[in-house]
C-alpha positions as CSV (number, residue, x, y, z in Angstrom):
1,M,0.2,0.2,-0.1
2,E,3.1,2.1,0.2
3,A,2.4,3.0,-3.5
4,C,-0.3,5.1,-2.6
5,H,1.5,7.7,-0.7
6,S,4.5,7.8,-2.8
7,P,4.4,10.4,-5.5
8,Q,3.4,9.2,-9.0
9,Q,5.9,10.0,-11.8
10,S,5.3,9.4,-15.5
11,N,8.0,7.7,-17.2
12,V,6.8,7.1,-20.7
13,T,9.2,6.2,-23.6
14,S,8.2,6.9,-27.4
15,Y,7.2,3.2,-27.7
16,G,5.3,3.6,-24.8
17,A,3.6,6.9,-26.0
18,T,2.5,5.6,-29.5
19,T,0.9,2.4,-28.3
20,L,-1.1,4.3,-25.7
21,A,-2.2,6.8,-28.4
22,I,-3.2,3.9,-31.1
23,I,-5.0,1.9,-28.3
24,S,-6.8,5.2,-27.3
25,L,-7.8,5.8,-31.0
26,E,-9.6,2.1,-31.4
27,A,-11.0,1.9,-27.8
28,F,-12.5,5.6,-28.2
29,A,-13.7,4.7,-31.8
30,G,-15.2,1.1,-30.6
31,M,-16.9,2.6,-27.4
32,W,-18.6,5.4,-29.6
33,I,-19.6,2.6,-32.2
34,N,-20.9,0.1,-29.4
35,A,-22.9,3.3,-27.6
36,F,-24.5,3.9,-30.7
37,L,-25.5,0.5,-31.0
38,V,-27.0,0.3,-27.3
39,C,-28.5,3.5,-27.7
40,V,-30.6,2.9,-30.7
41,L,-31.5,-0.7,-29.4
42,C,-32.6,1.3,-26.1
43,I,-34.8,3.4,-27.8
44,A,-36.5,1.0,-29.9
45,W,-37.0,-0.7,-26.5
46,V,-38.7,2.0,-25.0
47,K,-40.6,2.6,-28.2
48,K,-42.0,-0.7,-28.8
49,K,-41.9,-1.6,-24.9
50,T,-40.1,-5.3,-26.2
51,L,-37.2,-7.0,-28.1
52,N,-36.6,-9.4,-30.4
53,S,-33.8,-12.3,-29.6
54,N,-31.6,-10.8,-31.8
55,E,-32.1,-7.2,-30.4
56,K,-31.4,-8.6,-26.7
57,I,-28.1,-10.6,-28.0
58,L,-27.1,-7.3,-29.8
59,L,-28.2,-5.2,-26.8
60,L,-25.9,-6.8,-23.9
61,L,-23.3,-7.3,-26.7
62,G,-22.6,-3.9,-27.2
63,C,-22.5,-2.9,-23.5
64,S,-20.3,-5.9,-22.8
65,R,-18.1,-4.3,-25.4
66,F,-18.4,-0.7,-24.7
67,W,-17.4,-1.3,-20.8
68,H,-14.8,-3.7,-21.8
69,L,-12.8,-1.5,-23.9
70,C,-13.3,1.5,-21.2
71,I,-11.7,-0.7,-18.7
72,S,-9.0,-2.3,-20.9
73,W,-8.1,1.7,-21.7
74,V,-7.9,2.6,-18.3
75,Y,-6.2,-0.3,-17.5
76,S,-3.5,0.2,-20.6
77,F,-3.3,4.2,-19.7
78,L,-2.5,3.2,-16.1
79,L,0.1,0.7,-17.2
80,I,2.0,2.9,-19.4
81,I,1.7,6.3,-17.7
82,Y,1.2,5.2,-14.0
83,P,2.2,1.9,-13.6
84,N,2.7,2.5,-9.7
85,Y,-1.0,2.5,-9.7
86,L,-1.3,-0.8,-10.4
87,D,0.5,-1.7,-7.3
88,V,-2.4,-0.9,-5.1
89,Q,-3.8,-4.4,-4.6
90,P,-7.6,-3.6,-4.9
91,T,-6.6,-1.5,-8.2
92,C,-5.4,-4.1,-10.1
93,K,-7.6,-7.1,-9.0
94,F,-10.9,-5.0,-9.5
95,L,-9.2,-4.0,-13.2
96,L,-8.5,-7.1,-14.3
97,S,-11.5,-9.3,-12.8
98,T,-13.7,-6.3,-14.4
99,Q,-12.0,-6.4,-17.5
100,N,-12.1,-10.4,-17.8
101,F,-16.0,-10.3,-16.9
102,C,-16.7,-8.2,-19.5
103,Y,-14.6,-9.6,-22.0
104,C,-15.8,-13.1,-21.2
105,S,-19.2,-11.6,-21.6
106,S,-18.6,-10.3,-25.2
107,L,-17.4,-13.9,-26.4
108,W,-20.1,-15.4,-25.2
109,F,-22.7,-13.1,-26.1
110,S,-21.1,-13.5,-30.0
111,A,-21.0,-16.7,-30.1
112,C,-25.0,-16.7,-28.8
113,L,-25.5,-14.2,-31.6
114,C,-23.9,-16.9,-34.0
115,V,-25.7,-19.7,-32.5
116,F,-28.9,-17.7,-33.1
117,Y,-28.3,-16.8,-36.8
118,C,-27.6,-20.3,-37.6
119,I,-30.5,-21.7,-36.2
120,K,-32.5,-18.9,-37.2
121,I,-31.1,-19.1,-41.2
122,A,-29.9,-22.5,-41.6
123,N,-32.1,-25.3,-43.2
124,F,-32.0,-28.7,-41.7
125,R,-34.5,-31.5,-41.7
126,N,-33.1,-33.0,-38.3
127,R,-35.5,-33.2,-35.7
128,F,-33.5,-31.9,-33.0
129,F,-32.6,-28.8,-35.2
130,I,-36.3,-28.0,-36.1
131,Y,-37.0,-28.0,-32.3
132,L,-34.5,-25.5,-31.7
133,K,-35.8,-23.4,-34.7
134,V,-39.0,-23.2,-33.2
135,K,-38.1,-23.1,-29.7
136,I,-35.1,-20.6,-30.4
137,D,-36.9,-17.6,-28.9
138,R,-37.4,-19.2,-25.8
139,I,-34.2,-20.5,-25.2
140,V,-32.4,-17.0,-26.1
141,P,-33.0,-15.7,-22.5
142,W,-31.9,-18.7,-20.8
143,L,-28.1,-18.5,-22.9
144,L,-27.9,-15.1,-22.2
145,L,-28.3,-15.4,-18.4
146,G,-25.9,-18.6,-18.4
147,S,-23.3,-16.5,-20.2
148,V,-23.8,-13.5,-17.9
149,L,-23.2,-16.2,-15.0
150,L,-20.3,-17.9,-16.1
151,S,-18.6,-15.0,-17.1
152,L,-19.2,-14.1,-13.4
153,A,-17.7,-17.2,-11.9
154,V,-14.5,-16.4,-14.5
155,G,-14.4,-12.7,-13.0
156,S,-14.6,-14.0,-9.4
157,S,-12.2,-16.7,-10.0
158,L,-9.6,-14.5,-11.5
159,Y,-10.3,-11.7,-8.7
160,N,-9.5,-15.0,-6.0
161,I,-6.4,-15.8,-7.8
162,I,-5.1,-12.3,-8.3
163,D,-5.7,-12.3,-4.3
164,K,-3.7,-15.6,-3.5
165,A,-0.9,-14.6,-5.6
166,Q,-0.3,-11.1,-4.2
167,S,-0.9,-12.7,-0.8
168,N,1.7,-15.6,-1.3
169,K,3.9,-12.5,-2.6
170,R,3.4,-10.5,0.4
171,N,4.3,-13.5,2.9
172,S,7.3,-15.2,1.0
173,T,9.7,-12.8,1.8
174,G,12.2,-14.6,3.1
175,R,15.3,-16.3,0.8
176,G,14.2,-20.0,2.2
177,H,10.7,-19.3,0.9
178,F,11.6,-18.4,-3.2
179,S,11.1,-22.0,-4.4
180,E,8.0,-22.9,-2.4
181,M,6.8,-19.5,-3.8
182,C,7.9,-19.9,-7.4
183,G,5.6,-23.4,-7.2
184,K,2.8,-21.5,-6.0
185,M,3.0,-18.7,-8.5
186,D,3.2,-21.3,-11.6
187,D,0.1,-22.8,-10.0
188,V,-1.7,-19.5,-10.0
189,F,-0.5,-19.4,-13.7
190,F,-1.7,-22.8,-14.8
191,H,-5.3,-21.5,-13.3
192,I,-5.3,-18.3,-14.8
193,Y,-4.4,-19.8,-18.4
194,F,-6.8,-22.7,-18.0
195,I,-9.8,-20.3,-16.8
196,Y,-8.9,-18.1,-19.9
197,G,-8.6,-21.1,-22.5
198,F,-11.6,-22.6,-21.3
199,G,-13.2,-19.3,-22.1
200,F,-11.6,-18.8,-25.5
201,V,-11.7,-22.2,-27.1
202,T,-15.4,-23.0,-26.0
203,S,-16.9,-19.5,-27.5
204,F,-14.4,-19.9,-30.2
205,T,-15.6,-23.5,-30.9
206,A,-19.3,-22.6,-30.9
207,V,-18.7,-19.6,-33.7
208,I,-16.7,-22.0,-35.8
209,F,-19.2,-24.7,-35.8
210,S,-22.4,-22.5,-36.1
211,A,-20.7,-20.5,-39.0
212,L,-19.5,-24.0,-40.7
213,L,-23.0,-25.0,-40.7
214,L,-25.0,-22.3,-42.0
215,L,-22.2,-21.7,-44.6
216,F,-22.9,-25.7,-45.8
217,S,-27.0,-24.7,-45.6
218,L,-26.4,-21.8,-47.7
219,W,-23.9,-23.7,-50.2
220,R,-26.6,-26.8,-50.7
221,H,-29.6,-24.2,-51.1
222,K,-27.3,-22.2,-53.5
223,R,-26.9,-25.5,-55.5
224,K,-30.8,-26.4,-55.7
225,M,-31.2,-23.1,-56.7
226,Q,-28.6,-23.4,-59.6
227,T,-30.2,-27.0,-60.9
228,N,-33.6,-25.4,-60.8
229,S,-32.1,-22.5,-63.1
230,R,-32.9,-19.9,-60.3
231,N,-30.1,-17.2,-61.2
232,N,-32.2,-14.7,-59.8
233,L,-31.8,-11.9,-56.7
234,S,-32.4,-14.8,-54.3
235,M,-29.1,-16.6,-55.8
236,D,-27.1,-13.5,-55.2
237,A,-28.2,-12.7,-51.8
238,H,-27.0,-16.3,-50.6
239,I,-23.7,-15.7,-52.5
240,K,-23.0,-12.4,-50.3
241,A,-24.5,-13.6,-47.1
242,M,-21.6,-16.9,-47.8
243,K,-19.1,-14.5,-48.3
244,S,-19.9,-12.2,-45.4
245,I,-20.1,-15.3,-43.0
246,L,-16.5,-16.4,-44.4
247,S,-15.1,-13.2,-43.8
248,L,-16.2,-13.0,-40.2
249,L,-14.9,-16.7,-39.8
250,I,-11.5,-15.3,-40.6
251,I,-11.7,-12.4,-38.5
252,Y,-12.5,-14.5,-35.8
253,S,-10.1,-17.2,-36.6
254,I,-7.8,-14.0,-36.6
255,N,-8.6,-13.2,-33.2
256,F,-8.9,-16.6,-31.4
257,V,-4.7,-16.9,-33.1
258,F,-4.3,-13.6,-31.3
259,L,-6.1,-13.9,-28.1
260,T,-4.6,-17.3,-27.9
261,S,-0.7,-15.8,-28.2
262,T,-1.5,-13.4,-25.1
263,L,-1.0,-16.3,-23.2
264,I,2.2,-17.4,-24.3
265,P,5.3,-16.3,-22.2
266,S,7.7,-15.7,-25.0
267,T,5.1,-13.6,-26.9
268,Q,5.0,-10.9,-24.3
269,E,9.2,-10.7,-24.6
270,E,8.6,-9.2,-28.2
271,N,7.3,-5.6,-28.1
272,S,6.7,-5.7,-32.0
273,M,4.5,-8.9,-31.5
274,V,2.8,-7.2,-28.6
275,F,2.2,-4.0,-30.3
276,L,0.6,-6.2,-33.4
277,V,-1.5,-8.4,-30.8
278,Y,-3.1,-5.7,-29.0
279,V,-3.9,-3.4,-31.8
280,F,-5.7,-6.1,-33.3
281,L,-7.2,-7.1,-29.9
282,Y,-8.8,-3.4,-29.1
283,G,-9.8,-2.6,-33.0
284,F,-12.0,-6.0,-33.2
285,P,-14.7,-5.4,-31.2
286,G,-15.2,-1.8,-32.8
287,V,-15.1,-3.5,-36.2
288,H,-17.3,-6.5,-35.8
289,S,-19.8,-4.3,-34.0
290,L,-19.7,-2.1,-37.0
291,I,-20.6,-4.9,-39.4
292,L,-23.3,-6.1,-37.2
293,I,-24.8,-2.4,-37.5
294,F,-24.5,-2.5,-41.3
295,S,-26.0,-5.7,-41.6
296,N,-29.3,-4.8,-39.7
297,P,-31.3,-2.4,-41.9
298,K,-32.5,-0.3,-39.4
299,L,-29.1,-0.2,-37.6
300,K,-27.2,1.0,-40.6
301,K,-30.4,3.7,-41.8
302,T,-30.4,5.1,-38.2
303,L,-26.0,5.5,-38.8
304,I,-26.3,6.6,-41.7
305,R,-28.6,9.4,-41.1
306,I,-26.9,10.3,-38.3
307,L,-23.5,11.1,-40.0
308,S,-25.3,12.8,-42.9
309,H,-26.8,15.4,-40.4
310,V,-23.0,15.6,-38.3
311,K,-21.6,16.1,-42.2
312,C,-24.2,18.8,-43.0
313,K,-23.7,20.4,-39.8
314,V,-20.0,20.9,-40.5
315,C,-20.6,21.9,-44.0
316,M,-22.7,24.8,-42.7
317,R,-19.8,25.8,-40.6
């Protein structure tokens, strides 16, 4: 707790300043995009008194991404500008566990959205799939509740792990306790990696599986239209949808690779690799939310109207 009373001095390198500037630009852009998404859906909720399943998932996804970017930016700012503030025990624990909760929530909400689209759009004759298609609107609230509870469990587990790690570090001050402390720290890092890895892998698996099923269904339907000589607007729409899903699949795959690389200690030792990883991770929430906005006609129309209104005001000045 001595860090609270010691004078805080900023010792920022040019590399740190550049990293913070780029991260800040991406974080604030992502926060604006997700805030727009949340505001539009909340206004629609007030007007209609209800939201459909797709809008519920988008609302929670926008909220989780907004707070994840906000907390991540605060953590990065303190880490680069005032690292001594993170030596204060409650600050580090709160920021990391809350950041983890928001990020896990966004991963699971995103996975729920992919599963929802797959069940709603894909066309399979399997009885279980037909049952899911009929019941999906009733299942979505339970999926969202489960995602929140699972993310809360992960965040609280990380809080307890960090608390134990800091307690071990404070208690193991003697030279004779060094090997014991290292063993405890190895266990701590193993638990952290396991928790993160479980969240990453399970959500990514759900996204990939849903996207591949949807791609297969659209591809099969496109072939049927080709055999029936239906080369019309419906065919173009299917091809466009397949391209969109394929591009999102590539983005998700790259995001998963970068997420996994954050768990590899050797990656953290290379400044150029760390810079590339975190630039992408900070940019992904905003870019993906922007894609979701432009794929939704109502959200796209509202965004274009706001941007044209802002443009007109700027031109008038």
